[in-house]
N, C-alpha and C positions, 0 to 999 in steps of 0.2 A: 593431460589436458585440464584447462582452466576458463571455466564461464561465469564470469562476473557481472552481477547488475549492480553499479555501482549507485547507490542511494544517497541524498545528502546527508542524511544521519547516520545510517547503517547501511553497508553493502552485503548482496548475496552473494555466494558463491558455492559452486558445485564445481568437485575437482576427481579426479582420481587418486589423487597423494595425499598423505596426512600432511598439508600445510601447516596448519594453528594447531595450538595446544586445544586439549579436550574440552576445556570450558567454553570454547565459541562452535562447538560441533553440536547441530542440532538434530541430524540423525543420520544414518546410512541406508542407503537402498542402491540393489542392482550395482553394487560394487562402487559405489560415488558417494563421496562424504560432502554431506549441507553443512554449511557454515554461517552463521550472521554474526557480522564483526563490525566495529566502529569505522566509517570511512576515511576517519584521521590514520587510525594504522594501517589501512590499505595503503593511502597514499606515501606512508613513510616505509611500505618495506618493497616498493619496485618492483609491483608484480607485474607480469607482459601475460596477460590472457589472451586466449586462444579467440575468443569472440566475447564482446563487453557493449554493454550497453547503459545508459544514465546518465550521470554528470562529469564522467572521468573526461577529461578531455581528449583521451585517445579511443572514445566509446566507437565501436565498430558497426554496431546496428543500432538501427530505430528503436525504440522503446513500445510504438504500436504493435508494429512488425512483429518483434519476441512476443508483446502480449497476446497479441492471437494466435500464433504457432505453438506458443506454452499452454494455453488455454486448450486447446485442441489434443492434449496427452490427458485432459481430465474428462471424466465422466459429465458430460454438457449436453443440455437438448441442444436439438438442431436449430431450435430460433433462440437463441442464449444471450443474454446483455452479459459481459464482463467488465467488473468496473477494478481499476488498480488506483487504490487511494494510498500516499503515503504522509511524509512529512514536508514533501515541498508541491507535489501538483496532482493534479485527479486525471485520469484518463480512461476512457471505456470503448468500447465495441459491441459491434452486434450482428450476429448472425443470422441470416434467415434462410431456412432450408439448407444447414450445415456450411453455408457460404458466408462469406465475407459482406456484408450487406452498409454497415453504418460506423461512424465513430466521432470521437470529441475528443479535444485536448486541453484542459484548462488551466494555464500556469500563471492565471493573474488572480481570481476571485477563489479559486481553492488554492492559491500559495499560502504557504508555511501553516497550513490546518495542524497535523499532525505534532509539527515545532512547536506552534501555537501551546498547543494541548502538553506537552512535556515540558516546557517552560513556565507555565503555570503553573503545572503541578508541583514543580519542584521551588517554586517560589513561595508558594502556599505550604509546601510541605504536606502534601496531600498524596496518597498511596493509590495507584489503580484500581484497586479492591474497592476503595472508597467511594467511585463514582458509579451511581445508578442511575437506572433510567429515569426520566424525570417527565411527565405529563407537558409541562412545561417548556418552552424552548425558548431561546433567542432567535429574533429574526436579523442574521446578520450575514455578511456576504464573504468578509475575509477575515483574518485574525486580529486584525489593528482595532478595527470596531469591536470585534467579541471580546478584547483584552479591557476596551472600555465599558461595555455592559457587565464583564462579570467584577471589575471593579469597583463601580458605582451600586451594585447589589450588595458585594460584601461589606460596603463603606454603610449599607442601607440595615446591616445585619443578617444577610445570608449568609448559611456556612459555606465556605469557600468550596467543596466539593460538591453542594450543590449549585451553586452559579457553574461552576464548569462544566455537571453534568448539563445543565440546559444549554451552554455553549455548543457541546456534544452532540444533543438533540439538533441543534440548528444546521451543524453541519450534515446531520444524515438527510435532514428535509431537505438542505441545497442539494444535497449530492444524488437523491432521486429525484429529483428536478431537472439537474443536469443530465443526467441519464435520460431524459424523455419520459418519465414514471412509469418503468415496466412493472411488469407484476411479479417479477424475480430478478433478483440480481446475483450473480457470481462475483463475490468479494476477494479479490487479491491485494497483497498489503500488509503494512502495519497494523493498519486499525483490523484487521481477523483477529488482533489478541485486545482489542478494547472493546469488553463486553458491553459496557454503556454504548458505545458508538452501533454494536450489531443489534442490542436490543430497539435501540431508537429506531433505526433503519426497516427493522421486523415491523414497525407500526405502520408502515408505508408498501411495504411490498415482502415477499418470500426472500430470504436472505440463505445462501448457500456459501460458506466459506473455503476458498482454495488454498489458501496460505500465501507464505511470503516469496516463493521460489519460482511463480508461474513464468515470469520472465527469464530466469534463468534456463527454465526448461527448453522455453522457445529459442533459448541460443543453441542448446544442445541439438535440436531438432533441425535447424537450419543449417550446424557446421555439419551433421551427417549427411545430410543432403549436398553441400557441396564436395565433402570426399567422395563420395562416391560418384559423384559425375566428374572426379578426377583419376 
């Protein structure tokens, strides 16, 4: 069985087979292998998943539904807000008394946030560990305006790592507002590995990391239901 969350930059795969080299293997759990691989590699392999969500043309499942079902497999509170933030978009769901209550999916203002951070770090030769929480933030709504703020600041003498950190803080602030300012956010997606972002989000609410396989876990849950029905 192959379950695929096809992201813009990276794809997350859960499978009971050894499909890829060990360098892509994140962990093994309950007899399944958890991989994170560049989406370019996935597209070139002609993989046919049993269930898929994300930016693949043959995606069979809605990402919001996969996020909701996947989050249920984690130790979350009955009134939880779960945010999935990656390189291209932001989406969140809220449970109330353990039942689905509210959601939103932003593919415009949140567009390219993660990808923008990665490109800026590469352009200015900044390593992830150089990004540190900054009390100051750039009040920006998207990656394009963020790049303008960063370039102007660096031209004025601010170190690239500091400027990018302020942009990351701005993303965290915008994200918290987008989620309707909850007291706690369960974070899913690539930004779980960005300490600067997590520290910035913690300024506004409690943050608990779920990791990068929440949507994949939701696909497994959904497929199990279909199989039992048959």
